[in-house]
N, C-alpha and C positions, 0 to 999 in steps of 0.2 A: 359431789358438789350439789347443793340444793338448787332446785329450779328457781326459787325465789329467795333472795337474801333476807336474813333477819334485819330488824330495824331498831336502832337505839336512838333515843332522843334525850341527850343530857340537857340539864337546865343551868349548868355553870361551866365556865371555861375549864376549871380544874377537873370537873367530872368528865368532860370530853377528853381531856388529855389522859386521864387515868384509863378510860375505856380503850383509847387507841393504844396505849402502852400495853394493855392486857391482851388485846387481840392481834396486834402486829400487822403483818402484811395481809391478813384475811379481811381487814376493814378498809372501806372507802369513805372519805369524808364528803359530805354535801353541804352546801349553804343554800343558794337559790335553786339548785338542782337542774339548771338549764343545760349544762354540759353533760353531767352524769346521766341524765334521763336519755339523751340522744345516744350515748355510748352503750347504755343498757339495751335500748331498743334495737340497735344495730349489732348486738352481740360482740362488741369490742371489749367489754369487760364482763366478768361473771363473779362478783365478790360474794363471799359468804355473809358479810355483814356490812350494813350501811350505817354510819354514824351521822345523824343530822344535827347541825348546829343551830337550826332555825329558832329554837326557844331560848337561846342564851342572850338575854336582853343586854347584858354588859358589853356585847360586841356591836351594839347599834349606836348611831348618833354621830353628829358633826359638831365640832367645837373649835374655836380659835383661842390660842394661848401661847405666850412666850415666842411670838413671831412665827408660829406654825399653824396650819390647819390640819386637824386630826380627824380622820374619818374611820368609823368603826367598820370592821370586816363585814358585818351583816347589813350595812347600809346599802340600799339598792341603788342601781344606776339612776332610776327615776327620782329618788330622793336627792341625789347629788345634783341632778339636772334642775330640780325645782327649788332647791334650798336658797332662801334669801341670804343666808350667811355666805354661802359659796358664791353666789352671784355678785354680792357686794365686795368680797375680799379677793376672790380669784375666779373671775367669771369664765376663763378659758376651760376650767374643769367642768363647769355646768354645760358649756357648749359641746365639749368633746363627749362627755357621757351621754348627752342628748342625741348624738349621732349614731349610737350603737343600736343596731337592729331596728326594732319597732317598740311601741309603747308596751305591748304585752311582755316582751322579753325584758325590757328595762324595769318593769315592775317586779320582776322575779330575780334577775341577775344581780349579784352582789359585788361590792368592791373587792372583798377578800377572795371571792370565787374567781374573778377574772385574773387576779394575780397568781393564785394557786394553780389554776389550770395551765397558765403559760402558753396559751394558744398564740402562735405567731401572727395570726390574722385578726387579732383583737385591736381595738382602737386605743383604750386607755394606757396600756403599758408604754407606748412611745412617748406620750405626753408626760407621764410620771417619770420617765427616764430623763427627759429634758428639764423637768422641774427639780431634779435632784431629790426625789422623794425617798423616804425610808419605809420599808415594810416592817411593821411590828409583829413579832413572832413570840409564841409562848410554847413551852414543852416541859418535859420532865426535869430538865436542867435549869429551868427558869425562863426569863424573858431576854430577848435580844432584838436589836434593830439591824436590819440588813438593807444596804442601798439597793435600789431597783437594779442597778447595773450588775450587782452580784447575785441578786435573788433569782432572776430568770437566766438559766444557764444553757438551755437547749430546747428542742421541740418537746413541749409538754413536760419540761423538766425544770425543777426549782431547787433551791438550796435548802429546802425544808429537811430537817432531820426526822428520824422515826418518831412518831407520836407528837410532832409539833403541828401547830395550827397558826394560821394568820389571824391576828387579832385586830389589825387596823393598818392604816397607812398615814404617814406624817409628811406633810408637804410644806416647805418653807414659803412664807408669804413674801411678796415681791418688794424689792427696793423701789424708791421713787424713780420714775422715768423708764419703767419696764413695760414692754409690750409683748403680746403673745399671739400665736397663730397655730391652729391645727388644721392641716389640709388633708382631706380624705379623697383618694382617687379610686373610683369603683369602675370596673370594666364590664361587669355583667349586669344587665338590667334586672335580672331575676334575683340578684343578691344584694346584700347590704354590707358585705365584708370587703375590706379594702384590698386592692392590688398593691397600693403603696399608701402609707399614712405618714405624714411629716409634721412633727412638732418643732416650733422655733420659738426661742426666747431672745429678745433683743432689749438691751438697756442702753440708752443714749446718755452722753454727757449732758451737763446742764444746758449747753448751748444748742442741743438738739441735732448736732451734726455728726459727731464722731461716735463710734461704737465702743461703749465702755464694757459691754459683756455680750457674748453671743453663745447660745446653746442650741444645738440642732440634733434631733433624734429621728431616725427613719425606722418605721415599723412595717410589718407585713411583707417585707422584701426578702427577709432571710430568717434564720432560726430565732434570733433575738433582736430587740431594738438596737440599732447601730448608732453610736455617737463617737466622734473623733475629737478628743479634747485638744490635740495639737493643732488641728485645723481651726478650731474655735479660737485658740490663743493667738494665732496669726492675724485674726480679724480684729482683735481688740486694739483700739487706738487709731484705727483707720476710718476713713469716711464711710458712713453706712449708706452706700449708694448701690445702684444696680450692678456696677462692676464687682463690688464685693460679693453680692449675692450670687452672681454667676461664677465667681472663682470658687466659692465654698461649694456650690452645687456641683461643679465639675469635679472637685476633689472627692466629694461623697460618692458621686457616680463611679469614679474610677476605683475607689477603695472597697466599696461594698461588693460582696460576691453574691449576687441575687439568686434566688431559687426559681424553678419553673413549676408552675401548677396550672390549674384550669383558669386562673385569673390573668395569666400572662407568662411569657417566656422570660428567661433570664435576660436576654438582650433587650426585650421590651421594657422590663422593669428597670434596667439600668438607665434607659432613656427617660423613663418617667421620673426616676429619682432626680435626674438633672433638671427636669421641668418643675417638679413640685417642691424641691428644696429651695430653688430660687424664689418661687412664688411665696412659700411660707415665710422666708426671711423678709421679703419686701412687705408682706402683710403685717408681720410682727413689728417691723420698723415703723410702718404707718401708725400702728396702735401705740407704739412708744412715743412717737411724735405728738400724738394727742395727749398722752400722759404728761409729757414735758410742758406742753402748752405753747 
């Protein structure tokens, strides 16, 4: 095994896929390199080959069309945070990506990278799960779209097939009367990674009282972002008040099997899920009330 891996820099999506198909398990893909650099430094991986996607311009950019916001895989967190289009059409995306780490990291970390890494303690996946986002993927067999709920399958594990790469993410734009919230709870002053991160989407009826739609995703508490669609369904048509928020929060706290790490024990995380799910729903409801007017 070489002490330093070889480095390939394809200039097109198809060239990258061909290189990955040729080298198989010996190759590691990097985009912004924020995660892979740490793993290399700590000796967690020792690849023979690194394939950098950094020069594939077709994987960059943000555009809105056909009721969706499409973000290229090489678009940085900072670009999402500052994008006038994102801030105008789906500002919760800008807000959430703006909470990741620090400016130096956000200038390097990419949208495709955070999804492909599948780090349980990242902020964006929970929000993308609540927004019903689709991950755009390309490989030797062509292109496909994978819902975030199916894409992240475990600790640092995704549904990517051999030689496939993430090319972007597609996020549906909101219906009228929809409000959003992402609540990030951090327990360690020296860290910016969440102990619990909760994304909530609330759409109100035209009268601004009843809940027409509710979506809640909890991240950083277990292997993958957790969302319970049966719990959400029970909330629809009911008054969007504090009692509803508490009932949903209790249900999520009881059903999620939290992990224990340096940011909190399983017991502590369960209690924080109860607190922050409630808060996220109420904040999303307030945002929706403003949208309804």
